[in-house]
BALUMKE-445275 format. One record per residue: residue in one letter; x, y, z of N, C-alpha, C, CB in turn. Coordinates in Angstrom, 3 decimals. Glycine has a CB too. Example, Ala and Ser with C-alpha at 12.3 -4.5 7.8 and 13.67 -1.06 7.14 Angstrom:
BEGIN
> a,13.190,-5.690,7.800,12.300,-4.500,7.800,13.200,-3.300,7.800,11.308,-4.473,9.046
> s,12.850,-2.250,7.080,13.670,-1.060,7.140,12.900,0.030,7.870,14.084,-0.598,5.725
END
This chain:
BEGIN
> m,0.854,-1.178,0.000,0.000,0.000,0.000,0.896,1.236,0.000,-0.969,0.001,1.230
> y,0.849,1.972,-1.096,1.698,3.151,-1.251,1.093,4.405,-0.621,1.963,3.399,-2.716
> v,-0.229,4.455,-0.539,-0.902,5.593,0.080,-1.591,5.058,1.329,-1.933,6.287,-0.909
> s,-1.285,5.642,2.468,-1.795,5.110,3.730,-3.304,5.308,3.867,-1.080,5.770,4.898
> l,-3.896,4.444,4.651,-5.324,4.553,4.941,-5.629,5.892,5.601,-5.786,3.393,5.844
> t,-4.764,6.347,6.478,-4.952,7.639,7.141,-4.978,8.767,6.119,-3.838,7.884,8.174
> d,-4.055,8.732,5.171,-3.995,9.752,4.119,-5.257,9.719,3.258,-2.747,9.545,3.239
> l,-5.696,8.522,2.890,-6.903,8.397,2.076,-8.139,8.891,2.814,-7.100,6.955,1.650
> k,-8.261,8.535,4.088,-9.426,8.980,4.863,-9.441,10.495,5.013,-9.435,8.320,6.247
> k,-8.266,11.102,5.143,-8.182,12.557,5.208,-8.637,13.162,3.872,-6.733,13.008,5.552
> h,-8.184,12.561,2.772,-8.576,13.030,1.438,-10.083,12.891,1.229,-7.819,12.247,0.350
> l,-10.663,11.810,1.736,-12.092,11.537,1.560,-12.972,12.220,2.606,-12.331,10.051,1.602
> n,-12.369,12.844,3.595,-13.106,13.417,4.723,-13.940,12.366,5.440,-14.004,14.551,4.247
> v,-13.338,11.203,5.664,-13.994,10.102,6.374,-13.425,10.054,7.782,-13.792,8.729,5.633
> d,-14.306,10.147,8.770,-13.841,10.153,10.159,-14.373,8.971,10.963,-14.250,11.444,10.832
> h,-14.682,7.879,10.272,-15.129,6.661,10.945,-14.343,5.486,10.378,-16.670,6.443,10.769
> s,-14.423,4.340,11.029,-13.644,3.184,10.593,-14.484,2.129,9.883,-12.957,2.562,11.774
> e,-15.753,2.386,9.686,-16.636,1.387,9.082,-16.243,1.028,7.650,-18.058,1.889,9.100
> d,-15.646,1.948,6.919,-15.284,1.708,5.525,-13.788,1.460,5.317,-15.715,2.879,4.689
> d,-13.043,1.235,6.386,-11.591,1.078,6.269,-11.195,-0.031,5.301,-10.994,0.798,7.629
> d,-11.831,-1.195,5.412,-11.485,-2.307,4.520,-11.808,-1.957,3.073,-12.234,-3.587,4.935
> y,-12.934,-1.315,2.853,-13.349,-0.939,1.504,-12.382,0.089,0.912,-14.785,-0.378,1.519
> i,-12.008,1.083,1.690,-11.072,2.106,1.221,-9.713,1.478,0.905,-10.915,3.226,2.278
> s,-9.258,0.555,1.736,-7.985,-0.132,1.484,-8.046,-0.942,0.200,-7.625,-1.046,2.660
> e,-9.175,-1.589,-0.042,-9.344,-2.346,-1.279,-9.339,-1.419,-2.494,-10.646,-3.154,-1.237
> l,-10.003,-0.276,-2.378,-9.994,0.696,-3.467,-8.581,1.194,-3.747,-10.911,1.873,-3.138
> e,-7.786,1.378,-2.713,-6.408,1.843,-2.882,-5.609,0.812,-3.670,-5.741,2.112,-1.507
> s,-5.798,-0.445,-3.367,-5.096,-1.515,-4.072,-5.483,-1.544,-5.554,-5.399,-2.873,-3.418
> v,-6.766,-1.400,-5.823,-7.247,-1.376,-7.204,-6.711,-0.134,-7.924,-8.800,-1.400,-7.244
> a,-6.683,0.996,-7.239,-6.168,2.230,-7.837,-4.688,2.085,-8.178,-6.380,3.422,-6.885
> e,-3.909,1.452,-7.302,-2.499,1.191,-7.601,-2.363,0.374,-8.883,-1.825,0.456,-6.429
> d,-3.143,-0.695,-8.982,-3.098,-1.537,-10.181,-3.490,-0.741,-11.421,-4.025,-2.753,-10.021
> s,-4.513,0.080,-11.296,-4.994,0.874,-12.417,-3.932,1.879,-12.870,-6.288,1.602,-12.036
> v,-3.289,2.527,-11.924,-2.238,3.497,-12.250,-1.054,2.784,-12.911,-1.772,4.252,-10.972
> a,-0.649,1.639,-12.375,0.460,0.888,-12.967,0.120,0.453,-14.393,0.799,-0.340,-12.102
> t,-1.111,0.016,-14.601,-1.541,-0.383,-15.938,-1.517,0.805,-16.884,-2.944,-0.996,-15.894
> y,-2.019,1.940,-16.434,-2.015,3.151,-17.264,-0.591,3.546,-17.632,-2.715,4.313,-16.532
> l,0.303,3.451,-16.657,1.695,3.835,-16.886,2.478,2.755,-17.638,2.374,4.130,-15.559
> q,1.851,1.613,-17.858,2.442,0.481,-18.563,3.698,-0.035,-17.876,2.763,0.870,-19.986
> v,3.571,-0.226,-16.548,4.644,-0.794,-15.740,4.066,-1.919,-14.891,5.317,0.295,-14.845
> d,4.943,-2.812,-14.436,4.480,-3.927,-13.604,4.135,-3.492,-12.194,5.530,-5.008,-13.553
> d,4.901,-2.565,-11.666,4.618,-2.031,-10.330,5.082,-0.584,-10.265,5.313,-2.883,-9.224
> l,4.823,0.067,-9.159,5.087,1.506,-9.046,6.412,1.831,-8.371,3.976,2.164,-8.286
> t,7.247,0.826,-8.138,8.505,1.089,-7.428,9.420,2.045,-8.178,9.236,-0.207,-7.180
> g,9.307,2.100,-9.495,10.125,3.045,-10.265,9.703,4.490,-10.080,10.066,2.699,-11.723
> y,8.598,4.716,-9.388,8.082,6.066,-9.156,8.248,6.498,-7.701,6.613,6.140,-9.551
> l,9.120,5.796,-6.984,9.405,6.172,-5.594,10.468,7.265,-5.565,9.871,4.940,-4.768
> v,10.297,8.204,-4.650,11.296,9.261,-4.456,12.379,8.687,-3.544,10.652,10.581,-3.839
> p,13.639,8.643,-4.015,14.700,8.012,-3.222,14.867,8.597,-1.826,15.997,8.123,-3.950
> e,14.666,9.894,-1.671,14.909,10.540,-0.377,13.969,10.058,0.725,14.777,12.033,-0.523
> d,12.715,9.775,0.394,11.778,9.395,1.453,11.043,8.081,1.194,10.776,10.485,1.639
> g,11.269,7.452,0.036,10.647,6.168,-0.247,9.157,6.229,-0.552,10.861,5.270,0.895
> r,8.631,7.444,-0.691,7.213,7.604,-1.027,7.068,7.755,-2.531,6.595,8.828,-0.292
> l,5.853,7.530,-3.016,5.585,7.735,-4.435,5.737,9.200,-4.794,4.182,7.241,-4.800
> k,6.102,9.462,-6.046,6.121,10.838,-6.529,4.753,11.456,-6.251,6.474,10.905,-8.059
> p,4.726,12.713,-5.886,3.454,13.351,-5.522,2.361,13.202,-6.578,3.683,14.810,-5.261
> a,2.688,13.305,-7.854,1.664,13.200,-8.898,1.031,11.811,-8.907,2.269,13.510,-10.276
> v,1.840,10.776,-8.740,1.313,9.404,-8.738,0.484,9.164,-7.486,2.464,8.370,-8.824
> r,0.983,9.637,-6.356,0.259,9.482,-5.091,-1.102,10.170,-5.166,1.085,10.057,-3.918
> h,-1.130,11.375,-5.738,-2.394,12.104,-5.819,-3.343,11.468,-6.841,-2.134,13.570,-6.182
> a,-2.803,10.920,-7.919,-3.655,10.213,-8.883,-4.364,9.049,-8.194,-2.818,9.701,-10.090
> i,-3.663,8.333,-7.334,-4.284,7.237,-6.578,-5.379,7.791,-5.679,-3.227,6.473,-5.734
> r,-5.107,8.903,-4.997,-6.137,9.530,-4.148,-7.372,9.906,-4.970,-5.567,10.788,-3.447
> l,-7.157,10.507,-6.142,-8.286,10.917,-6.980,-9.124,9.717,-7.416,-7.784,11.676,-8.208
> l,-8.461,8.635,-7.806,-9.201,7.439,-8.204,-9.995,6.865,-7.042,-8.249,6.384,-8.752
> v,-9.359,6.752,-5.888,-10.066,6.230,-4.713,-11.256,7.131,-4.391,-9.110,6.130,-3.486
> g,-11.068,8.433,-4.448,-12.159,9.358,-4.175,-13.311,9.211,-5.157,-11.650,10.771,-4.204
> a,-12.982,9.076,-6.435,-14.027,8.916,-7.452,-14.794,7.618,-7.251,-13.418,8.948,-8.858
> w,-14.072,6.541,-6.963,-14.727,5.243,-6.789,-15.480,5.166,-5.472,-13.702,4.121,-6.863
> y,-14.991,5.835,-4.450,-15.680,5.840,-3.155,-17.001,6.604,-3.269,-14.780,6.472,-2.053
> a,-16.981,7.710,-3.981,-18.182,8.540,-4.130,-19.176,7.954,-5.123,-17.796,9.938,-4.568
> n,-18.685,7.221,-6.118,-19.529,6.653,-7.178,-19.313,5.152,-7.219,-19.210,7.296,-8.568
> r,-20.061,4.438,-6.436,-19.826,3.004,-6.277,-20.393,2.154,-7.396,-20.398,2.549,-4.991
> e,-21.117,2.753,-8.293,-21.656,2.029,-9.441,-21.055,2.615,-10.709,-23.214,2.100,-9.476
> d,-20.979,1.791,-11.750,-20.384,2.215,-13.002,-21.226,3.263,-13.723,-20.177,1.025,-13.895
> v,-22.544,3.166,-13.566,-23.447,4.079,-14.259,-24.238,4.862,-13.229,-24.398,3.312,-15.219
> t,-24.266,6.167,-13.408,-25.126,6.999,-12.580,-26.046,7.772,-13.507,-24.294,7.963,-11.667
> f,-27.216,8.076,-13.032,-28.161,8.789,-13.869,-28.019,10.302,-13.737,-29.567,8.373,-13.525
> a,-27.365,10.751,-12.687,-27.217,12.184,-12.474,-26.099,12.778,-13.336,-26.944,12.464,-11.003
> q,-25.056,11.991,-13.563,-23.925,12.485,-14.335,-23.206,11.312,-14.983,-22.957,13.297,-13.443
> p,-22.522,11.536,-16.083,-21.794,10.430,-16.710,-20.618,10.001,-15.839,-21.299,10.832,-18.113
> s,-20.273,8.747,-15.902,-19.184,8.201,-15.106,-17.873,8.286,-15.897,-19.487,6.735,-14.698
> t,-16.969,9.143,-15.460,-15.663,9.275,-16.094,-14.604,9.382,-15.007,-15.617,10.511,-17.041
> l,-13.374,9.124,-15.388,-12.278,9.307,-14.446,-12.077,10.795,-14.203,-10.974,8.651,-14.970
> p,-11.599,11.143,-13.044,-11.307,12.559,-12.790,-10.310,13.083,-13.817,-10.756,12.757,-11.358
> d,-10.547,14.286,-14.321,-9.668,14.882,-15.329,-8.220,14.926,-14.862,-10.140,16.287,-15.674
> g,-8.038,15.137,-13.588,-6.686,15.280,-13.068,-5.845,14.026,-13.141,-6.746,15.726,-11.676
> v,-6.473,12.845,-13.168,-5.698,11.602,-13.177,-4.846,11.526,-14.438,-6.632,10.372,-13.082
> t,-5.436,11.749,-15.591,-4.678,11.710,-16.837,-3.622,12.808,-16.858,-5.616,11.851,-18.044
> a,-3.982,13.987,-16.412,-3.033,15.100,-16.399,-1.832,14.803,-15.509,-3.723,16.376,-15.929
> l,-2.062,14.127,-14.399,-0.972,13.798,-13.489,-0.081,12.684,-14.023,-1.529,13.402,-12.146
> l,-0.683,11.705,-14.690,0.066,10.511,-15.070,0.644,10.527,-16.476,-0.803,9.339,-14.936
> l,0.043,11.242,-17.410,0.500,11.194,-18.798,1.986,11.532,-18.954,-0.322,12.145,-19.633
> p,2.511,12.543,-18.262,3.943,12.834,-18.425,4.850,11.710,-17.909,4.286,14.123,-17.707
> l,4.325,10.824,-17.077,5.115,9.762,-16.491,4.960,8.423,-17.207,4.749,9.607,-15.059
> k,4.039,8.361,-18.157,3.679,7.110,-18.815,4.849,6.560,-19.631,2.458,7.317,-19.717
> q,5.041,5.258,-19.528,6.074,4.565,-20.284,5.476,4.120,-21.616,6.643,3.346,-19.485
> f,6.033,4.573,-22.708,5.554,4.193,-24.027,6.528,3.209,-24.657,5.373,5.433,-24.926
> c,5.971,2.221,-25.337,6.812,1.247,-26.041,7.342,1.884,-27.315,6.019,-0.057,-26.365
> n,8.574,1.625,-27.626,9.178,2.167,-28.840,9.332,1.098,-29.917,10.534,2.783,-28.523
> d,8.479,0.086,-29.878,8.581,-1.000,-30.866,8.043,-0.587,-32.199,7.847,-2.230,-30.390
END
């Protein structure tokens, strides 16, 4: 887990423990999603050597995904279309690994 449960709960403004397991599961899925988007096997290449944490852009992209999925638990909503937060692509695109084949 690259983004702590405490950090995620602060981002989500959640002050109870009833959803801790669910939020942790969302964080794991968000990590996988970010790694897939970046076309890497894992996110260790995006760790900052000085503190061992993920680069801020990657860490925040995970927060944004968890927030979007926590707030919108179904794929389709009738009030608004379901899309990824605009900021996720903006944060990750400069870091994406492209194949040169």
